[in-house]
TORTORMAR-581583 format. One record per residue (C-alpha): x, y, z. Coordinates in steps of 0.02 Angstrom, whole numbers, plus 50000, padded with zeros to 5 digits. Example, Ala and Ser with C-alpha at 12.3 -4.5 7.8 and 13.67 -1.06 7.14 Angstrom:
{site {50615,49775,50390}},
{site {50684,49947,50357}},
This chain:
{site {46450,53124,51748}},
{site {46633,53170,51761}},
{site {46657,53026,51881}},
{site {46583,52907,51757}},
{site {46702,52969,51621}},
{site {46850,52947,51737}},
{site {46803,52768,51772}},
{site {46784,52733,51586}},
{site {46954,52811,51550}},
{site {47040,52704,51682}},
{site {46957,52548,51614}},
{site {47021,52587,51441}},
{site {47198,52615,51503}},
{site {47195,52449,51595}},
{site {47131,52361,51441}},
{site {47271,52434,51334}},
{site {47403,52387,51465}},
{site {47337,52212,51472}},
{site {47339,52196,51283}},
{site {47519,52261,51273}},
{site {47576,52138,51407}},
{site {47495,51995,51316}},
{site {47581,52049,51153}},
{site {47755,52052,51234}},
{site {47727,51883,51314}},
{site {47668,51810,51149}},
{site {47818,51884,51058}},
{site {47936,51811,51188}},
{site {47856,51640,51178}},
{site {47866,51641,50987}},
{site {48055,51682,50980}},
{site {48150,51537,50893}},
{site {48284,51441,50990}},
{site {48468,51469,50948}},
{site {48525,51369,50795}},
{site {48617,51207,50830}},
{site {48793,51183,50760}},
{site {48930,51055,50778}},
{site {49102,51116,50829}},
{site {49273,51034,50845}},
{site {49425,51098,50938}},
{site {49581,51164,50854}},
{site {49714,51034,50893}},
{site {49902,51029,50886}},
{site {49978,50876,50805}},
{site {50135,50819,50720}},
{site {50128,50853,50534}},
{site {50253,50834,50395}},
{site {50278,50974,50269}},
{site {50238,50913,50096}},
{site {50240,50966,49913}},
{site {50105,50916,49789}},
{site {50138,50863,49610}},
{site {50046,50778,49467}},
{site {50115,50606,49425}},
{site {50097,50474,49291}},
{site {50090,50289,49334}},
{site {50197,50174,49226}},
{site {50229,49988,49230}},
{site {50399,49925,49288}},
{site {50395,49798,49146}},
{site {50297,49807,48985}},
{site {50313,49682,48843}},
{site {50231,49678,48672}},
{site {50204,49496,48621}},
{site {50253,49466,48439}},
{site {50271,49311,48329}},
{site {50451,49264,48294}},
{site {50409,49140,48156}},
{site {50272,49146,48022}},
{site {50122,49032,48034}},
{site {49937,49017,48069}},
{site {49875,49040,48248}},
{site {49805,48873,48307}},
{site {49762,48914,48489}},
{site {49751,49056,48614}},
{site {49786,48996,48791}},
{site {49732,49148,48894}},
{site {49582,49259,48930}},
{site {49600,49442,48893}},
{site {49638,49541,49051}},
{site {49696,49392,49154}},
{site {49856,49384,49256}},
{site {49992,49275,49183}},
{site {50155,49207,49251}},
{site {50325,49196,49171}},
{site {50329,49044,49056}},
{site {50140,49029,49036}},
{site {50090,48973,48860}},
{site {49997,49113,48772}},
{site {49985,49064,48587}},
{site {50017,48908,48484}},
{site {50068,48927,48301}},
{site {50046,48779,48184}},
{site {50193,48663,48210}},
{site {50183,48535,48069}},
{site {50304,48620,47949}},
{site {50426,48661,48089}},
{site {50425,48482,48154}},
{site {50460,48424,47975}},
{site {50605,48547,47964}},
{site {50677,48474,48124}},
{site {50666,48298,48058}},
{site {50748,48349,47896}},
{site {50888,48435,47989}},
{site {50915,48279,48094}},
{site {50928,48172,47938}},
{site {51053,48292,47862}},
{site {51154,48287,48021}},
{site {51154,48097,48023}},
{site {51212,48092,47841}},
{site {51351,48216,47879}},
{site {51409,48113,48027}},
{site {51414,47956,47918}},
{site {51517,48047,47788}},
{site {51635,48106,47925}},
{site {51659,47929,47990}},
{site {51697,47866,47815}},
{site {51819,48007,47784}},
{site {51909,47969,47945}},
{site {51924,47784,47900}},
{site {51992,47827,47728}},
{site {52119,47943,47806}},
{site {52177,47811,47932}},
{site {52193,47683,47792}},
{site {52291,47806,47686}},
{site {52414,47839,47827}},
{site {52450,47652,47838}},
{site {52474,47634,47651}},
{site {52588,47785,47636}},
{site {52709,47709,47759}},
{site {52738,47566,47635}},
{site {52736,47689,47492}},
{site {52586,47603,47416}},
{site {52502,47771,47385}},
{site {52576,47942,47360}},
{site {52577,48073,47498}},
{site {52462,48182,47393}},
{site {52324,48053,47411}},
{site {52341,48057,47601}},
{site {52335,48247,47598}},
{site {52175,48241,47496}},
{site {52096,48117,47616}},
{site {52143,48228,47762}},
{site {52059,48375,47677}},
{site {51905,48268,47646}},
{site {51899,48223,47830}},
{site {51908,48407,47880}},
{site {51770,48449,47756}},
{site {51661,48309,47825}},
{site {51688,48373,48003}},
{site {51636,48548,47946}},
{site {51481,48475,47864}},
{site {51433,48394,48030}},
{site {51450,48562,48119}},
{site {51345,48647,47983}},
{site {51211,48513,47996}},
{site {51211,48527,48185}},
{site {51186,48715,48173}},
{site {51042,48690,48051}},
{site {50961,48567,48172}},
{site {50981,48690,48316}},
{site {50899,48828,48213}},
{site {50756,48713,48163}},
{site {50726,48666,48345}},
{site {50731,48850,48395}},
{site {50602,48892,48261}},
{site {50494,48748,48323}},
{site {50508,48818,48499}},
{site {50451,48988,48435}},
{site {50286,48911,48385}},
{site {50245,48910,48571}},
{site {50234,49093,48623}},
{site {50256,49107,48812}},
{site {50247,49251,48934}},
{site {50418,49327,48971}},
{site {50359,49417,49129}},
{site {50229,49411,49267}},
{site {50086,49532,49235}},
{site {49917,49566,49161}},
{site {49886,49534,48977}},
{site {49780,49650,48872}},
{site {49670,49631,48718}},
{site {49704,49496,48589}},
{site {49745,49582,48423}},
{site {49746,49426,48312}},
{site {49618,49291,48339}},
{site {49633,49105,48301}},
{site {49661,49062,48118}},
{site {49754,49221,48070}},
{site {49922,49214,47984}},
{site {50051,49300,48091}},
{site {50235,49338,48069}},
{site {50365,49455,48143}},
{site {50306,49598,48030}},
{site {50128,49578,48094}},
{site {50167,49679,48250}},
{site {50108,49645,48426}},
{site {49985,49506,48463}},
{site {49951,49571,48640}},
{site {50034,49672,48777}},
{site {50082,49618,48953}},
{site {50114,49746,49090}},
{site {50180,49706,49262}},
{site {50071,49758,49411}},
{site {50171,49752,49572}},
{site {50270,49859,49604}},
{site {50231,50008,49494}},
{site {50321,50169,49449}},
{site {50256,50345,49469}},
{site {50348,50485,49380}},
{site {50326,50672,49411}},
{site {50410,50836,49366}},
{site {50502,50937,49500}},
{site {50558,51116,49475}},
{site {50743,51153,49490}},
{site {50704,51271,49635}},
{site {50627,51130,49736}},
{site {50767,51016,49685}},
{site {50898,51139,49747}},
{site {50802,51151,49912}},
{site {50810,50961,49926}},
{site {50999,50962,49895}},
{site {51018,51095,50030}},
{site {50923,50995,50159}},
{site {51021,50839,50115}},
{site {51185,50934,50139}},
{site {51128,50991,50310}},
{site {51097,50810,50362}},
{site {51225,50702,50265}},
{site {51181,50547,50366}},
{site {51002,50545,50305}},
{site {50949,50431,50165}},
{site {50948,50512,49992}},
{site {50782,50428,49953}},
{site {50621,50527,49974}},
{site {50456,50455,50035}},
{site {50305,50492,49925}},
{site {50119,50461,49946}},
{site {49991,50438,49808}},
{site {49828,50536,49804}},
{site {49700,50440,49703}},
{site {49580,50525,49580}},
{site {49437,50511,49706}},
{site {49538,50610,49834}},
{site {49583,50460,49944}},
{site {49762,50434,50001}},
{site {49836,50270,49938}},
{site {49886,50165,50091}},
{site {50059,50111,50030}},
{site {50201,50237,50028}},
{site {50328,50241,49887}},
{site {50514,50279,49883}},
{site {50606,50382,49753}},
{site {50736,50283,49657}},
{site {50783,50388,49505}},
{site {50822,50570,49463}},
{site {50843,50614,49280}},
{site {51015,50667,49222}},
{site {50952,50822,49131}},
{site {50814,50951,49145}},
{site {50676,50977,49019}},
{site {50724,51141,48931}},
{site {50542,51184,48893}},
{site {50481,51173,49073}},
{site {50641,51189,49175}},
{site {50591,51034,49273}},
{site {50676,50869,49312}},
{site {50590,50699,49305}},
{site {50585,50603,49470}},
{site {50530,50422,49481}},
{site {50471,50326,49633}},
{site {50430,50141,49658}},
{site {50262,50107,49742}},
{site {50196,49939,49804}},
{site {50037,49884,49715}},
{site {49988,49719,49795}},
{site {49801,49744,49766}},
{site {49826,49807,49587}},
{site {49731,49967,49628}},
{site {49854,50075,49531}},
{site {49837,50055,49341}},
{site {49984,50094,49226}},
{site {49954,50251,49122}},
{site {49842,50333,49251}},
{site {49864,50509,49321}},
{site {49875,50531,49510}},
{site {49926,50660,49638}},
{site {50098,50642,49716}},
{site {50132,50704,49891}},
{site {50317,50721,49933}},
{site {50374,50736,50114}},
{site {50490,50880,50154}},
{site {50588,50863,50314}},
{site {50548,50788,50484}},
{site {50376,50799,50567}},
{site {50338,50955,50674}},
{site {50198,51021,50783}},
{site {50063,51124,50697}},
{site {49882,51176,50724}},
{site {49754,51088,50615}},
{site {49567,51104,50582}},
{site {49451,50999,50474}},
{site {49443,51058,50294}},
{site {49253,51063,50311}},
{site {49272,51209,50433}},
{site {49369,51320,50312}},
{site {49270,51444,50206}},
{site {49327,51558,50065}},
{site {49271,51730,50007}},
{site {49350,51873,49911}},
{site {49455,51923,50061}},
{site {49528,51749,50085}},
{site {49500,51601,50198}},
{site {49411,51606,50364}},
{site {49324,51498,50495}},
{site {49178,51527,50612}},
{site {49227,51514,50795}},
{site {49108,51488,50942}},
{site {49172,51583,51095}},
{site {49138,51554,51280}},
{site {48976,51656,51269}},
{site {48912,51540,51131}},
{site {48925,51680,51004}},
{site {48987,51656,50826}},
{site {49144,51749,50775}},
{site {49221,51759,50601}},
{site {49409,51727,50606}},
{site {49528,51756,50460}},
{site {49660,51621,50447}},
{site {49818,51578,50352}},
{site {49828,51396,50298}},
{site {49967,51278,50254}},
{site {49974,51103,50180}},
{site {49828,50982,50179}},
{site {49843,50834,50299}},
{site {49711,50709,50241}},
{site {49542,50781,50295}},
{site {49627,50916,50395}},
{site {49724,51072,50346}},
{site {49865,51160,50436}},
{site {49829,51333,50507}},
{site {49984,51442,50525}},
{site {49898,51601,50589}},
{site {49730,51658,50657}},
{site {49684,51522,50781}},
{site {49739,51455,50951}},
{site {49739,51277,51012}},
{site {49575,51226,51093}},
{site {49465,51355,51008}},
{site {49301,51285,50941}},
{site {49270,51298,50752}},
{site {49104,51259,50669}},
{site {49107,51107,50555}},
{site {48921,51075,50531}},
{site {48778,51201,50520}},
{site {48888,51341,50450}},
{site {48753,51395,50327}},
{site {48627,51424,50468}},
{site {48728,51553,50569}},
{site {48808,51724,50552}},
{site {48941,51817,50655}},
{site {48874,51884,50821}},
{site {48733,51756,50831}},
{site {48710,51648,50985}},
{site {48710,51462,50947}},
{site {48692,51294,51031}},
{site {48856,51203,51004}},
{site {48885,51015,51009}},
{site {49067,50961,51016}},
{site {49118,50823,50895}},
{site {49290,50743,50896}},
{site {49413,50794,50760}},
{site {49484,50671,50633}},
């Protein structure tokens, strides 16, 4: 009997051991694989220190088209929003009364010239007669005065004709600049005159100005750097950051510094000229302005997608040689496109996580795939 109990006890122990072994094996087989992340190396590259400002785009040339003579609009020769060239016909004001005024002025001029010719003949005849004392000298003097008056009348008639032709020319309103024309304020058939105000507005497109406000502190720093390198150009290169975050491909050059500071903000207006061959930049728009400060220098950079922020500041997640995740506090500098400069906290070649950050935590083992940096 005791022997039978012993055998039963041993069988139970074996069964429990077998069950425990199966449980451990099952638990091991059910363990999830390490999460997959994408990493990119910290790289050293040449970067240029920059300052960021908010700028306003303005047209180099802007013209409000107005009527210079009164009359009814007969034709509009453009489509709203189209590009026009200097000299293109924009509006035609009725010309009938102005053509009639020109013809009248020409007739008046012809009459004045005829009077002048007659006065000159009378004067010449009087000079011959006075030699023989057939007429008194006073008559000759009068004829000479008449001839001068006739000459003055010709000049007056000529001026009136010139003015009539100018007014006739003003009935054809032409573009004074190259640019893009806006909305038509007065449509065909309206009576317009100088007091009517603008008919439309033309703004030039290429190049374009960008103006921005610089603090006097930054301005003094610029003067200091220029004094240290007197052979360097006084112009400053600027880049435009578009509202969608993209960097505009064409660099601009500063060409004007205001002569006085704004007393309310203690800033000085700076203007730069920027090429706009594709007409991407629109006058009146707000853009970011990136101003280069000094020569390029080596610096560590990481993608902006790798940088995280919490209450303690900025940090990145680094994958070490053992494939473990480590949180690393960093100090950042200026943005460089899709990258950002790191001034402290990282070494060149270390792997930072750029994709899959939400799936991991510090101390966790991961499977890392290296992707090239931008």
